[in-house]
N, CA, C and O atoms as CSV, one atom per row, in Angstrom:
chain,resi,resn,atom,element,x,y,z
A,1,MET,N,N,0.834,-1.174,0.000
A,1,MET,CA,C,0.000,0.000,0.000
A,1,MET,C,C,0.883,1.244,0.000
A,1,MET,O,O,1.916,1.275,0.669
A,2,THR,N,N,0.485,2.249,-0.736
A,2,THR,CA,C,1.210,3.517,-0.750
A,2,THR,C,C,0.241,4.652,-0.481
A,2,THR,O,O,-0.967,4.518,-0.678
A,3,GLU,N,N,0.775,5.746,-0.038
A,3,GLU,CA,C,0.002,6.952,0.234
A,3,GLU,C,C,0.578,8.091,-0.590
A,3,GLU,O,O,1.773,8.109,-0.885
A,4,THR,N,N,-0.245,9.013,-0.952
A,4,THR,CA,C,0.191,10.192,-1.691
A,4,THR,C,C,0.168,11.383,-0.745
A,4,THR,O,O,-0.791,11.588,0.000
A,5,ILE,N,N,1.243,12.163,-0.790
A,5,ILE,CA,C,1.293,13.378,0.018
A,5,ILE,C,C,1.736,14.539,-0.857
A,5,ILE,O,O,2.387,14.342,-1.883
A,6,THR,N,N,1.389,15.713,-0.456
A,6,THR,CA,C,1.868,16.931,-1.094
A,6,THR,C,C,2.806,17.577,-0.105
A,6,THR,O,O,2.465,17.765,1.063
A,7,LEU,N,N,3.993,17.917,-0.576
A,7,LEU,CA,C,5.007,18.447,0.317
A,7,LEU,C,C,5.692,19.627,-0.348
A,7,LEU,O,O,6.166,19.514,-1.478
A,8,GLN,N,N,5.749,20.744,0.333
A,8,GLN,CA,C,6.502,21.885,-0.170
A,8,GLN,C,C,7.908,21.815,0.399
A,8,GLN,O,O,8.093,21.682,1.609
A,9,VAL,N,N,8.896,21.906,-0.479
A,9,VAL,CA,C,10.288,21.843,-0.033
A,9,VAL,C,C,11.014,23.106,-0.503
A,9,VAL,O,O,10.664,23.682,-1.533
A,10,PRO,N,N,12.020,23.529,0.253
A,10,PRO,CA,C,12.811,24.690,-0.181
A,10,PRO,C,C,13.470,24.418,-1.534
A,10,PRO,O,O,13.788,23.278,-1.871
A,11,GLU,N,N,13.664,25.478,-2.287
A,11,GLU,CA,C,14.258,25.377,-3.624
A,11,GLU,C,C,15.614,24.666,-3.601
A,11,GLU,O,O,15.909,23.871,-4.493
A,12,THR,N,N,16.443,24.948,-2.585
A,12,THR,CA,C,17.770,24.327,-2.541
A,12,THR,C,C,17.668,22.810,-2.418
A,12,THR,O,O,18.436,22.086,-3.052
A,13,ILE,N,N,16.742,22.330,-1.621
A,13,ILE,CA,C,16.567,20.878,-1.469
A,13,ILE,C,C,16.016,20.286,-2.756
A,13,ILE,O,O,16.471,19.231,-3.200
A,14,TYR,N,N,15.047,20.952,-3.356
A,14,TYR,CA,C,14.478,20.474,-4.619
A,14,TYR,C,C,15.556,20.375,-5.686
A,14,TYR,O,O,15.632,19.369,-6.393
A,15,ARG,N,N,16.395,21.406,-5.817
A,15,ARG,CA,C,17.468,21.398,-6.835
A,15,ARG,C,C,18.416,20.226,-6.588
A,15,ARG,O,O,18.857,19.562,-7.526
A,16,ARG,N,N,18.719,19.985,-5.335
A,16,ARG,CA,C,19.636,18.888,-5.011
A,16,ARG,C,C,19.029,17.546,-5.409
A,16,ARG,O,O,19.727,16.684,-5.943
A,17,LEU,N,N,17.755,17.368,-5.156
A,17,LEU,CA,C,17.080,16.129,-5.537
A,17,LEU,C,C,17.042,15.965,-7.057
A,17,LEU,O,O,17.288,14.875,-7.572
A,18,VAL,N,N,16.736,17.042,-7.768
A,18,VAL,CA,C,16.695,17.001,-9.232
A,18,VAL,C,C,18.083,16.703,-9.795
A,18,VAL,O,O,18.223,15.894,-10.713
A,19,ASP,N,N,19.108,17.356,-9.245
A,19,ASP,CA,C,20.481,17.104,-9.712
A,19,ASP,C,C,20.863,15.644,-9.517
A,19,ASP,O,O,21.487,15.038,-10.389
A,20,THR,N,N,20.492,15.085,-8.384
A,20,THR,CA,C,20.809,13.685,-8.107
A,20,THR,C,C,20.056,12.768,-9.060
A,20,THR,O,O,20.618,11.791,-9.555
A,21,ALA,N,N,18.790,13.076,-9.321
A,21,ALA,CA,C,18.006,12.256,-10.249
A,21,ALA,C,C,18.639,12.263,-11.635
A,21,ALA,O,O,18.728,11.224,-12.288
A,22,ARG,N,N,19.074,13.424,-12.075
A,22,ARG,CA,C,19.732,13.511,-13.392
A,22,ARG,C,C,21.054,12.749,-13.405
A,22,ARG,O,O,21.345,12.007,-14.344
A,23,ALA,N,N,21.844,12.937,-12.362
A,23,ALA,CA,C,23.161,12.301,-12.312
A,23,ALA,C,C,23.047,10.782,-12.271
A,23,ALA,O,O,23.880,10.077,-12.840
A,24,THR,N,N,22.032,10.289,-11.608
A,24,THR,CA,C,21.875,8.835,-11.473
A,24,THR,C,C,20.951,8.246,-12.527
A,24,THR,O,O,20.781,7.029,-12.606
A,25,LYS,N,N,20.348,9.126,-13.346
A,25,LYS,CA,C,19.414,8.693,-14.386
A,25,LYS,C,C,18.269,7.874,-13.786
A,25,LYS,O,O,17.847,6.860,-14.341
A,26,ARG,N,N,17.780,8.345,-12.632
A,26,ARG,CA,C,16.667,7.701,-11.942
A,26,ARG,C,C,15.536,8.701,-11.785
A,26,ARG,O,O,15.773,9.909,-11.778
A,27,PRO,N,N,14.322,8.215,-11.662
A,27,PRO,CA,C,13.192,9.133,-11.484
A,27,PRO,C,C,13.312,9.916,-10.174
A,27,PRO,O,O,13.806,9.409,-9.168
A,28,LEU,N,N,12.849,11.154,-10.220
A,28,LEU,CA,C,12.868,12.008,-9.041
A,28,LEU,C,C,12.148,11.342,-7.866
A,28,LEU,O,O,12.597,11.446,-6.725
A,29,GLU,N,N,11.054,10.671,-8.136
A,29,GLU,CA,C,10.309,10.001,-7.066
A,29,GLU,C,C,11.167,8.949,-6.358
A,29,GLU,O,O,11.103,8.822,-5.136
A,30,ASP,N,N,11.968,8.196,-7.116
A,30,ASP,CA,C,12.860,7.200,-6.507
A,30,ASP,C,C,13.867,7.868,-5.565
A,30,ASP,O,O,14.148,7.372,-4.474
A,31,ILE,N,N,14.397,8.998,-6.016
A,31,ILE,CA,C,15.379,9.723,-5.204
A,31,ILE,C,C,14.719,10.222,-3.923
A,31,ILE,O,O,15.293,10.109,-2.840
A,32,MET,N,N,13.532,10.765,-4.046
A,32,MET,CA,C,12.830,11.286,-2.868
A,32,MET,C,C,12.502,10.165,-1.881
A,32,MET,O,O,12.605,10.358,-0.670
A,33,LEU,N,N,12.114,9.014,-2.384
A,33,LEU,CA,C,11.837,7.883,-1.495
A,33,LEU,C,C,13.108,7.435,-0.783
A,33,LEU,O,O,13.079,7.097,0.400
A,34,ARG,N,N,14.214,7.433,-1.505
A,34,ARG,CA,C,15.496,7.049,-0.903
A,34,ARG,C,C,15.858,8.010,0.238
A,34,ARG,O,O,16.307,7.579,1.300
A,35,VAL,N,N,15.662,9.302,0.012
A,35,VAL,CA,C,15.943,10.301,1.045
A,35,VAL,C,C,15.096,10.023,2.285
A,35,VAL,O,O,15.591,10.075,3.411
A,36,LEU,N,N,13.847,9.735,2.070
A,36,LEU,CA,C,12.965,9.454,3.203
A,36,LEU,C,C,13.373,8.181,3.939
A,36,LEU,O,O,13.211,8.080,5.155
A,37,GLU,N,N,13.901,7.215,3.199
A,37,GLU,CA,C,14.315,5.960,3.824
A,37,GLU,C,C,15.563,6.117,4.680
A,37,GLU,O,O,15.620,5.606,5.799
A,38,ILE,N,N,16.544,6.808,4.168
A,38,ILE,CA,C,17.838,6.810,4.866
A,38,ILE,C,C,18.374,8.185,5.219
A,38,ILE,O,O,19.436,8.281,5.833
A,39,GLY,N,N,17.686,9.241,4.858
A,39,GLY,CA,C,18.236,10.567,5.079
A,39,GLY,C,C,19.087,10.963,3.886
A,39,GLY,O,O,19.108,10.258,2.877
A,40,SER,N,N,19.765,12.048,3.987
A,40,SER,CA,C,20.577,12.511,2.867
A,40,SER,C,C,22.008,12.751,3.321
A,40,SER,O,O,22.286,12.819,4.518
A,41,PRO,N,N,22.929,12.879,2.339
A,41,PRO,CA,C,24.321,13.180,2.701
A,41,PRO,C,C,24.404,14.520,3.419
A,41,PRO,O,O,23.480,15.330,3.341
A,42,PRO,N,N,25.502,14.751,4.111
A,42,PRO,CA,C,25.658,16.033,4.811
A,42,PRO,C,C,25.486,17.208,3.847
A,42,PRO,O,O,25.875,17.138,2.682
A,43,LEU,N,N,24.906,18.263,4.350
A,43,LEU,CA,C,24.729,19.459,3.524
A,43,LEU,C,C,26.074,20.141,3.303
A,43,LEU,O,O,26.852,20.316,4.241
A,44,TRP,N,N,26.334,20.514,2.085
A,44,TRP,CA,C,27.600,21.196,1.810
A,44,TRP,C,C,27.576,22.612,2.363
A,44,TRP,O,O,28.623,23.252,2.459
A,45,THR,N,N,26.408,23.111,2.726
A,45,THR,CA,C,26.329,24.454,3.312
A,45,THR,C,C,26.832,24.468,4.748
A,45,THR,O,O,26.974,25.536,5.345
A,46,ASP,N,N,27.105,23.285,5.311
A,46,ASP,CA,C,27.613,23.196,6.685
A,46,ASP,C,C,29.134,23.328,6.770
A,46,ASP,O,O,29.695,23.275,7.864
A,47,VAL,N,N,29.797,23.495,5.648
A,47,VAL,CA,C,31.262,23.626,5.645
A,47,VAL,C,C,31.634,25.083,5.357
A,47,VAL,O,O,30.790,25.855,4.901
A,48,PRO,N,N,32.873,25.460,5.614
A,48,PRO,CA,C,33.276,26.838,5.319
A,48,PRO,C,C,32.980,27.213,3.864
A,48,PRO,O,O,33.075,26.379,2.964
A,49,GLU,N,N,32.631,28.449,3.657
A,49,GLU,CA,C,32.204,28.941,2.351
A,49,GLU,C,C,33.213,28.650,1.240
A,49,GLU,O,O,32.826,28.394,0.100
A,50,GLU,N,N,34.483,28.689,1.566
A,50,GLU,CA,C,35.517,28.479,0.549
A,50,GLU,C,C,35.467,27.078,-0.073
A,50,GLU,O,O,36.026,26.868,-1.149
A,51,PHE,N,N,34.803,26.113,0.592
A,51,PHE,CA,C,34.717,24.745,0.077
A,51,PHE,C,C,33.340,24.392,-0.485
A,51,PHE,O,O,33.175,23.326,-1.077
A,52,GLN,N,N,32.368,25.257,-0.313
A,52,GLN,CA,C,30.992,24.933,-0.663
A,52,GLN,C,C,30.787,24.651,-2.148
A,52,GLN,O,O,30.080,23.705,-2.496
A,53,ALA,N,N,31.377,25.435,-3.018
A,53,ALA,CA,C,31.183,25.230,-4.460
A,53,ALA,C,C,31.712,23.861,-4.892
A,53,ALA,O,O,31.088,23.181,-5.707
A,54,ASP,N,N,32.865,23.458,-4.345
A,54,ASP,CA,C,33.431,22.150,-4.695
A,54,ASP,C,C,32.502,21.019,-4.256
A,54,ASP,O,O,32.284,20.066,-5.004
A,55,LEU,N,N,31.960,21.124,-3.048
A,55,LEU,CA,C,31.080,20.073,-2.547
A,55,LEU,C,C,29.733,20.091,-3.256
A,55,LEU,O,O,29.159,19.034,-3.516
A,56,ALA,N,N,29.223,21.269,-3.572
A,56,ALA,CA,C,27.950,21.363,-4.287
A,56,ALA,C,C,28.054,20.705,-5.662
A,56,ALA,O,O,27.098,20.085,-6.127
A,57,ALA,N,N,29.189,20.836,-6.303
A,57,ALA,CA,C,29.384,20.246,-7.630
A,57,ALA,C,C,29.297,18.717,-7.595
A,57,ALA,O,O,28.927,18.094,-8.590
A,58,LEU,N,N,29.631,18.122,-6.467
A,58,LEU,CA,C,29.599,16.658,-6.361
A,58,LEU,C,C,28.182,16.108,-6.518
A,58,LEU,O,O,28.007,15.005,-7.036
A,59,ASP,N,N,27.173,16.856,-6.081
A,59,ASP,CA,C,25.788,16.398,-6.192
A,59,ASP,C,C,25.398,16.084,-7.634
A,59,ASP,O,O,24.557,15.217,-7.874
A,60,LYS,N,N,26.001,16.782,-8.590
A,60,LYS,CA,C,25.630,16.646,-9.996
A,60,LYS,C,C,26.446,15.582,-10.724
A,60,LYS,O,O,26.155,15.261,-11.876
A,61,MET,N,N,27.449,15.041,-10.074
A,61,MET,CA,C,28.333,14.078,-10.729
A,61,MET,C,C,27.719,12.690,-10.791
A,61,MET,O,O,26.953,12.276,-9.921
A,62,GLU,N,N,28.084,11.996,-11.848
A,62,GLU,CA,C,27.669,10.608,-11.977
A,62,GLU,C,C,28.534,9.756,-11.050
A,62,GLU,O,O,29.601,10.178,-10.605
A,63,ASP,N,N,28.054,8.568,-10.777
A,63,ASP,CA,C,28.716,7.689,-9.817
A,63,ASP,C,C,30.174,7.411,-10.164
A,63,ASP,O,O,31.030,7.394,-9.279
A,64,GLU,N,N,30.461,7.195,-11.435
A,64,GLU,CA,C,31.838,6.872,-11.834
A,64,GLU,C,C,32.820,7.968,-11.411
A,64,GLU,O,O,33.912,7.678,-10.922
A,65,ALA,N,N,32.424,9.220,-11.602
A,65,ALA,CA,C,33.290,10.343,-11.205
A,65,ALA,C,C,33.434,10.408,-9.687
A,65,ALA,O,O,34.507,10.714,-9.168
A,66,LEU,N,N,32.342,10.116,-8.981
A,66,LEU,CA,C,32.405,10.129,-7.513
A,66,LEU,C,C,33.322,9.024,-6.990
A,66,LEU,O,O,34.062,9.235,-6.029
A,67,TRP,N,N,33.277,7.845,-7.619
A,67,TRP,CA,C,34.171,6.759,-7.197
A,67,TRP,C,C,35.629,7.173,-7.347
A,67,TRP,O,O,36.452,6.872,-6.482
A,68,LYS,N,N,35.952,7.860,-8.436
A,68,LYS,CA,C,37.332,8.319,-8.650
A,68,LYS,C,C,37.775,9.257,-7.532
A,68,LYS,O,O,38.904,9.173,-7.050
A,69,ILE,N,N,36.880,10.145,-7.127
A,69,ILE,CA,C,37.207,11.076,-6.045
A,69,ILE,C,C,37.337,10.328,-4.723
A,69,ILE,O,O,38.271,10.561,-3.956
A,70,ALA,N,N,36.394,9.430,-4.465
A,70,ALA,CA,C,36.391,8.686,-3.194
A,70,ALA,C,C,37.672,7.863,-3.021
A,70,ALA,O,O,38.151,7.696,-1.900
A,71,TYR,N,N,38.219,7.355,-4.109
A,71,TYR,CA,C,39.421,6.517,-4.025
A,71,TYR,C,C,40.713,7.259,-4.364
A,71,TYR,O,O,41.782,6.651,-4.418
A,72,SER,N,N,40.619,8.564,-4.591
A,72,SER,CA,C,41.812,9.322,-4.952
A,72,SER,C,C,42.751,9.477,-3.760
A,72,SER,O,O,42.347,9.318,-2.609
A,73,GLN,N,N,43.991,9.786,-4.051
A,73,GLN,CA,C,45.013,9.999,-3.026
A,73,GLN,C,C,45.576,11.410,-3.180
A,73,GLN,O,O,45.727,11.919,-4.291
A,74,MET,N,N,45.876,12.013,-2.064
A,74,MET,CA,C,46.507,13.339,-2.078
A,74,MET,C,C,47.865,13.188,-2.745
A,74,MET,O,O,48.589,12.236,-2.453
A,75,PRO,N,N,48.228,14.111,-3.639
A,75,PRO,CA,C,49.554,14.015,-4.266
A,75,PRO,C,C,50.649,13.949,-3.201
A,75,PRO,O,O,50.675,14.751,-2.268
A,76,GLU,N,N,51.532,13.002,-3.353
A,76,GLU,CA,C,52.576,12.762,-2.350
A,76,GLU,C,C,53.467,13.982,-2.146
A,76,GLU,O,O,53.903,14.262,-1.030
A,77,GLU,N,N,53.734,14.710,-3.238
A,77,GLU,CA,C,54.610,15.882,-3.131
A,77,GLU,C,C,54.010,16.936,-2.205
A,77,GLU,O,O,54.722,17.549,-1.409
A,78,ALA,N,N,52.697,17.143,-2.314
A,78,ALA,CA,C,52.040,18.152,-1.473
A,78,ALA,C,C,52.088,17.737,-0.002
A,78,ALA,O,O,52.372,18.555,0.872
A,79,ALA,N,N,51.811,16.471,0.258
A,79,ALA,CA,C,51.846,15.982,1.640
A,79,ALA,C,C,53.267,16.061,2.204
A,79,ALA,O,O,53.463,16.462,3.351
A,80,ASP,N,N,54.248,15.680,1.397
A,80,ASP,CA,C,55.638,15.740,1.844
A,80,ASP,C,C,56.073,17.182,2.132
A,80,ASP,O,O,56.769,17.445,3.113
A,81,ARG,N,N,55.657,18.103,1.274
A,81,ARG,CA,C,56.044,19.500,1.459
A,81,ARG,C,C,55.396,20.077,2.723
A,81,ARG,O,O,56.041,20.818,3.466
A,82,ALA,N,N,54.143,19.746,2.965
A,82,ALA,CA,C,53.473,20.223,4.177
A,82,ALA,C,C,54.180,19.683,5.415
A,82,ALA,O,O,54.393,20.419,6.379
A,83,THR,N,N,54.539,18.424,5.396
A,83,THR,CA,C,55.257,17.819,6.520
A,83,THR,C,C,56.596,18.510,6.731
A,83,THR,O,O,56.991,18.798,7.861
A,84,GLU,N,N,57.278,18.767,5.639
A,84,GLU,CA,C,58.578,19.452,5.708
A,84,GLU,C,C,58.432,20.827,6.350
A,84,GLU,O,O,59.224,21.196,7.217
A,85,LEU,N,N,57.436,21.576,5.933
A,85,LEU,CA,C,57.235,22.916,6.497
A,85,LEU,C,C,56.855,22.845,7.973
A,85,LEU,O,O,57.283,23.683,8.767
A,86,LEU,N,N,56.062,21.859,8.338
A,86,LEU,CA,C,55.661,21.710,9.746
A,86,LEU,C,C,56.826,21.299,10.641
A,86,LEU,O,O,56.803,21.555,11.845
A,87,GLU,N,N,57.829,20.672,10.069
A,87,GLU,CA,C,58.967,20.188,10.851
A,87,GLU,C,C,60.065,21.233,11.034
A,87,GLU,O,O,61.078,20.964,11.680
A,88,PHE,N,N,59.868,22.422,10.468
A,88,PHE,CA,C,60.856,23.481,10.641
A,88,PHE,C,C,60.740,24.068,12.038
A,88,PHE,O,O,60.374,25.232,12.195
A,89,SER,N,N,61.047,23.274,13.046
A,89,SER,CA,C,60.913,23.741,14.425
A,89,SER,C,C,62.134,24.529,14.886
A,89,SER,O,O,62.077,25.254,15.879
A,90,ASP,N,N,63.233,24.383,14.161
A,90,ASP,CA,C,64.451,25.067,14.582
A,90,ASP,C,C,64.513,26.518,14.104
A,90,ASP,O,O,65.404,27.268,14.503
A,91,ARG,N,N,63.566,26.913,13.251
A,91,ARG,CA,C,63.542,28.298,12.782
A,91,ARG,C,C,62.109,28.683,12.422
A,91,ARG,O,O,61.260,27.824,12.185
A,92,ALA,N,N,61.866,29.954,12.386
A,92,ALA,CA,C,60.543,30.449,11.993
A,92,ALA,C,C,60.395,30.349,10.475
A,92,ALA,O,O,61.364,30.506,9.733
A,93,LEU,N,N,59.196,30.093,10.038
A,93,LEU,CA,C,58.941,30.048,8.600
A,93,LEU,C,C,58.972,31.458,8.029
A,93,LEU,O,O,58.552,32.415,8.679
A,94,THR,N,N,59.471,31.568,6.817
A,94,THR,CA,C,59.432,32.859,6.131
A,94,THR,C,C,57.978,33.159,5.771
A,94,THR,O,O,57.145,32.252,5.770
A,95,PRO,N,N,57.665,34.408,5.469
A,95,PRO,CA,C,56.286,34.727,5.073
A,95,PRO,C,C,55.801,33.891,3.873
A,95,PRO,O,O,54.647,33.463,3.846
A,96,SER,N,N,56.660,33.662,2.902
A,96,SER,CA,C,56.238,32.859,1.746
A,96,SER,C,C,56.025,31.392,2.142
A,96,SER,O,O,55.125,30.734,1.618
A,97,GLU,N,N,56.846,30.879,3.063
A,97,GLU,CA,C,56.644,29.509,3.551
A,97,GLU,C,C,55.360,29.403,4.368
A,97,GLU,O,O,54.639,28.408,4.280
A,98,GLN,N,N,55.077,30.439,5.167
A,98,GLN,CA,C,53.831,30.440,5.932
A,98,GLN,C,C,52.619,30.394,4.995
A,98,GLN,O,O,51.667,29.648,5.226
A,99,GLN,N,N,52.675,31.207,3.935
A,99,GLN,CA,C,51.562,31.217,2.982
A,99,GLN,C,C,51.460,29.881,2.248
A,99,GLN,O,O,50.362,29.381,2.004
A,100,GLU,N,N,52.595,29.316,1.903
A,100,GLU,CA,C,52.596,28.009,1.242
A,100,GLU,C,C,51.955,26.950,2.138
A,100,GLU,O,O,51.174,26.121,1.668
A,101,LEU,N,N,52.284,26.983,3.411
A,101,LEU,CA,C,51.703,26.032,4.363
A,101,LEU,C,C,50.192,26.250,4.499
A,101,LEU,O,O,49.431,25.283,4.530
A,102,ILE,N,N,49.764,27.481,4.577
A,102,ILE,CA,C,48.327,27.785,4.644
A,102,ILE,C,C,47.619,27.251,3.400
A,102,ILE,O,O,46.551,26.648,3.501
A,103,ASP,N,N,48.215,27.474,2.229
A,103,ASP,CA,C,47.622,27.003,0.978
A,103,ASP,C,C,47.570,25.474,0.920
A,103,ASP,O,O,46.577,24.898,0.476
A,104,LEU,N,N,48.640,24.824,1.369
A,104,LEU,CA,C,48.675,23.360,1.380
A,104,LEU,C,C,47.633,22.785,2.351
A,104,LEU,O,O,46.992,21.777,2.055
A,105,GLN,N,N,47.474,23.430,3.497
A,105,GLN,CA,C,46.474,22.972,4.462
A,105,GLN,C,C,45.055,23.148,3.921
A,105,GLN,O,O,44.202,22.283,4.122
A,106,ALA,N,N,44.801,24.253,3.244
A,106,ALA,CA,C,43.482,24.487,2.648
A,106,ALA,C,C,43.201,23.459,1.559
A,106,ALA,O,O,42.090,22.939,1.454
A,107,GLU,N,N,44.207,23.174,0.757
A,107,GLU,CA,C,44.030,22.181,-0.309
A,107,GLU,C,C,43.809,20.790,0.280
A,107,GLU,O,O,43.005,20.016,-0.238
A,108,SER,N,N,44.511,20.478,1.343
A,108,SER,CA,C,44.320,19.198,2.020
A,108,SER,C,C,42.905,19.101,2.595
A,108,SER,O,O,42.263,18.056,2.483
A,109,ASN,N,N,42.422,20.170,3.202
A,109,ASN,CA,C,41.057,20.190,3.731
A,109,ASN,C,C,40.036,19.998,2.613
A,109,ASN,O,O,39.093,19.219,2.759
A,110,ARG,N,N,40.219,20.700,1.509
A,110,ARG,CA,C,39.317,20.585,0.356
A,110,ARG,C,C,39.310,19.143,-0.152
A,110,ARG,O,O,38.253,18.571,-0.420
A,111,PHE,N,N,40.484,18.577,-0.277
A,111,PHE,CA,C,40.633,17.207,-0.778
A,111,PHE,C,C,39.883,16.217,0.119
A,111,PHE,O,O,39.127,15.381,-0.374
A,112,MET,N,N,40.091,16.312,1.422
A,112,MET,CA,C,39.469,15.366,2.352
A,112,MET,C,C,37.954,15.565,2.418
A,112,MET,O,O,37.211,14.587,2.493
A,113,LEU,N,N,37.489,16.808,2.392
A,113,LEU,CA,C,36.050,17.064,2.387
A,113,LEU,C,C,35.397,16.481,1.137
A,113,LEU,O,O,34.324,15.882,1.218
A,114,CYS,N,N,36.035,16.654,-0.011
A,114,CYS,CA,C,35.484,16.109,-1.258
A,114,CYS,C,C,35.454,14.589,-1.232
A,114,CYS,O,O,34.476,13.981,-1.667
A,115,LYS,N,N,36.515,13.970,-0.728
A,115,LYS,CA,C,36.536,12.498,-0.614
A,115,LYS,C,C,35.401,12.017,0.291
A,115,LYS,O,O,34.681,11.080,-0.053
A,116,ALA,N,N,35.250,12.649,1.423
A,116,ALA,CA,C,34.217,12.246,2.376
A,116,ALA,C,C,32.817,12.461,1.801
A,116,ALA,O,O,31.945,11.603,1.941
A,117,GLN,N,N,32.607,13.599,1.160
A,117,GLN,CA,C,31.290,13.884,0.591
A,117,GLN,C,C,30.991,12.951,-0.576
A,117,GLN,O,O,29.857,12.491,-0.715
A,118,ALA,N,N,31.978,12.662,-1.416
A,118,ALA,CA,C,31.767,11.728,-2.532
A,118,ALA,C,C,31.369,10.357,-1.987
A,118,ALA,O,O,30.461,9.716,-2.516
A,119,SER,N,N,32.039,9.915,-0.944
A,119,SER,CA,C,31.697,8.622,-0.328
A,119,SER,C,C,30.292,8.647,0.259
A,119,SER,O,O,29.540,7.684,0.108
A,120,ALA,N,N,29.934,9.737,0.925
A,120,ALA,CA,C,28.588,9.850,1.509
A,120,ALA,C,C,27.509,9.840,0.428
A,120,ALA,O,O,26.468,9.206,0.595
A,121,ILE,N,N,27.753,10.533,-0.666
A,121,ILE,CA,C,26.780,10.568,-1.759
A,121,ILE,C,C,26.633,9.178,-2.378
A,121,ILE,O,O,25.521,8.740,-2.672
A,122,LEU,N,N,27.750,8.492,-2.574
A,122,LEU,CA,C,27.682,7.134,-3.131
A,122,LEU,C,C,26.885,6.204,-2.222
A,122,LEU,O,O,26.069,5.413,-2.695
A,123,GLY,N,N,27.123,6.303,-0.927
A,123,GLY,CA,C,26.369,5.485,0.018
A,123,GLY,C,C,24.893,5.817,-0.019
A,123,GLY,O,O,24.050,4.923,0.045
A,124,TRP,N,N,24.577,7.089,-0.121
A,124,TRP,CA,C,23.198,7.539,-0.184
A,124,TRP,C,C,22.508,7.045,-1.460
A,124,TRP,O,O,21.307,6.776,-1.476
A,125,ARG,N,N,23.298,6.935,-2.515
A,125,ARG,CA,C,22.748,6.449,-3.788
A,125,ARG,C,C,22.609,4.937,-3.821
A,125,ARG,O,O,22.177,4.374,-4.827
A,126,GLY,N,N,22.967,4.282,-2.741
A,126,GLY,CA,C,22.736,2.846,-2.641
A,126,GLY,C,C,23.959,1.968,-2.824
A,126,GLY,O,O,23.840,0.743,-2.828
A,127,HIS,N,N,25.129,2.564,-2.975
A,127,HIS,CA,C,26.360,1.794,-3.149
A,127,HIS,C,C,26.944,1.429,-1.789
A,127,HIS,O,O,26.778,2.156,-0.809
A,128,ARG,N,N,27.613,0.316,-1.750
A,128,ARG,CA,C,28.348,-0.066,-0.544
A,128,ARG,C,C,29.740,0.549,-0.663
A,128,ARG,O,O,30.522,0.188,-1.542
A,129,VAL,N,N,30.028,1.469,0.226
A,129,VAL,CA,C,31.308,2.170,0.191
A,129,VAL,C,C,32.151,1.637,1.344
A,129,VAL,O,O,31.823,1.861,2.509
A,130,PRO,N,N,33.250,0.925,1.020
A,130,PRO,CA,C,34.098,0.391,2.094
A,130,PRO,C,C,34.692,1.511,2.935
A,130,PRO,O,O,35.026,2.582,2.428
A,131,GLN,N,N,34.815,1.244,4.223
A,131,GLN,CA,C,35.433,2.200,5.136
A,131,GLN,C,C,36.943,2.172,4.941
A,131,GLN,O,O,37.511,1.108,4.691
A,132,PRO,N,N,37.607,3.328,5.052
A,132,PRO,CA,C,39.071,3.347,4.928
A,132,PRO,C,C,39.721,2.532,6.041
A,132,PRO,O,O,39.228,2.488,7.168
A,133,GLN,N,N,40.827,1.894,5.707
A,133,GLN,CA,C,41.515,1.056,6.698
A,133,GLN,C,C,42.731,1.745,7.223
A,133,GLN,O,O,43.438,1.193,8.067
């Protein structure tokens, strides 16, 4: 047995549902039922503004692109350079090194947020996403 309801939703939620339906090539009704069953991925509006556009773009991606992001690795050079800058305990960082470290940390945050959100979206779409070991 099913019931019919009329529900008014904010435009932002509606757009997100429509984007997901298009990306997954599934009917909007299926997506809405899935949301009601399990909830939805974290809102990208809950993260700092500088990362919101990157996370919002993930909603529109097809599963294959999301899998690539979920399994991607931070470039080793960037991680090594950040570690190197953090280990300069015997001297103060120069202004350019300080800015480089800030930029590397922001990029690392963006990378990890995108990986986590891609995994959450895949799980929400019904995929089994293995936990990192």
